[in-house]
C-alpha positions as a printed Julia matrix, in Angstrom:
118×3 Matrix{Float64}:
 53.78  -52.95  -49.68
 57.12  -51.32  -50.23
 58.48  -48.72  -52.61
 61.33  -49.58  -54.94
 63.29  -47.33  -57.29
 64.73  -48.65  -60.55
 68.28  -47.39  -60.83
 69.92  -47.33  -64.25
 73.46  -45.96  -64.56
 73.06  -44.41  -61.11
 69.83  -42.53  -61.95
 66.29  -43.36  -60.81
 64.09  -44.03  -63.84
 61.01  -45.46  -62.13
 59.48  -45.83  -58.64
 56.88  -48.5   -57.94
 54.95  -49.97  -55.02
 55.49  -53.73  -54.87
 56.23  -56.58  -52.5
 59.88  -57.59  -52.46
 59.1   -61.26  -53.17
 57.08  -60.28  -56.24
 59.89  -58.02  -57.45
 62.31  -60.91  -56.97
 60.5   -62.92  -59.69
 62.26  -60.82  -62.31
 59.08  -59.84  -64.11
 60.09  -56.16  -63.73
 63.65  -56.74  -64.89
 66.76  -57.63  -62.97
 65.9   -57.41  -59.26
 69.41  -56.05  -58.6
 68.49  -52.83  -60.44
 65.75  -52.06  -57.87
 66.61  -50.3   -54.61
 64.1   -49.97  -51.76
 63.06  -46.45  -50.77
 60.72  -45.02  -48.12
 58.23  -42.23  -48.68
 58.51  -41.49  -44.96
 62.19  -40.53  -45.27
 63.27  -36.97  -46.1
 66.64  -35.44  -45.31
 67.7   -38.49  -43.33
 64.71  -38.28  -41.0
 61.79  -40.7   -40.84
 58.55  -38.69  -40.46
 56.93  -41.35  -38.29
 59.89  -41.71  -35.94
 61.11  -44.92  -37.55
 64.46  -45.76  -39.05
 65.23  -43.54  -42.07
 66.02  -45.32  -45.32
 68.56  -43.97  -47.83
 68.32  -40.3   -46.77
 65.47  -39.32  -49.15
 62.46  -40.89  -50.86
 63.55  -41.59  -54.42
 62.09  -39.69  -57.35
 62.58  -39.97  -61.08
 65.82  -38.18  -61.96
 67.33  -38.65  -58.5
 70.79  -40.14  -58.22
 71.44  -43.24  -56.18
 74.85  -42.98  -54.53
 75.75  -46.5   -53.42
 78.73  -45.23  -51.4
 76.47  -43.04  -49.27
 73.57  -45.51  -49.66
 71.44  -42.46  -50.43
 69.02  -41.03  -52.96
 70.02  -37.49  -53.91
 67.64  -35.11  -55.69
 68.73  -33.3   -58.85
 70.91  -30.25  -58.17
 68.63  -27.19  -58.55
 71.41  -24.66  -59.23
 75.08  -24.98  -60.16
 76.19  -23.0   -57.1
 74.3   -25.05  -54.51
 76.12  -27.43  -52.19
 75.29  -30.94  -51.04
 74.61  -31.34  -47.33
 76.41  -34.58  -46.49
 74.12  -35.3   -43.52
 70.78  -34.89  -45.32
 71.9   -35.52  -48.92
 69.88  -32.48  -49.99
 71.04  -29.4   -51.84
 71.28  -26.0   -50.21
 72.18  -22.48  -51.22
 75.74  -21.35  -50.43
 74.24  -18.6   -48.25
 71.19  -18.89  -45.99
 67.92  -17.41  -47.22
 67.1   -14.16  -45.39
 64.23  -14.3   -42.95
 62.31  -11.04  -42.94
 58.73  -11.01  -41.73
 56.32  -10.34  -44.58
 58.93  -10.73  -47.33
 59.55  -13.57  -49.79
 62.89  -14.41  -51.35
 63.96  -16.48  -54.37
 67.38  -17.72  -55.39
 68.99  -15.79  -58.28
 71.67  -17.98  -59.82
 73.34  -15.28  -62.03
 74.17  -13.25  -58.92
 74.33  -16.29  -56.59
 72.23  -14.45  -54.06
 68.73  -14.24  -52.63
 66.49  -11.56  -54.12
 63.24  -10.27  -52.74
 60.13  -11.38  -54.6
 57.82   -8.41  -55.01
 54.16   -9.25  -55.28
 51.49   -6.94  -56.59
């Protein structure tokens, strides 16, 4: 079985598990609107060592960019930038790595802030 994402106006609206020949019957709508995706692909890497498919496993709300042949997740913050290699979003500055501390992105200040836990 394979995974296919229904793409409407460039946006994923549904993801199903189905055989390609069954999808081709048209029972689920125009077969052209379905694009194969792989749950083993994340950030352009196949987790089982296989060939990655379309940069990321599609999810509802993802964009399908036919030029890149990639599924791109929704942008989490206005200031974040798209990594062209992975087709994933990243903060404009790297998250600090401090042993024993947690950080969260603060969009109003476009910076990482320490998360203080009780």
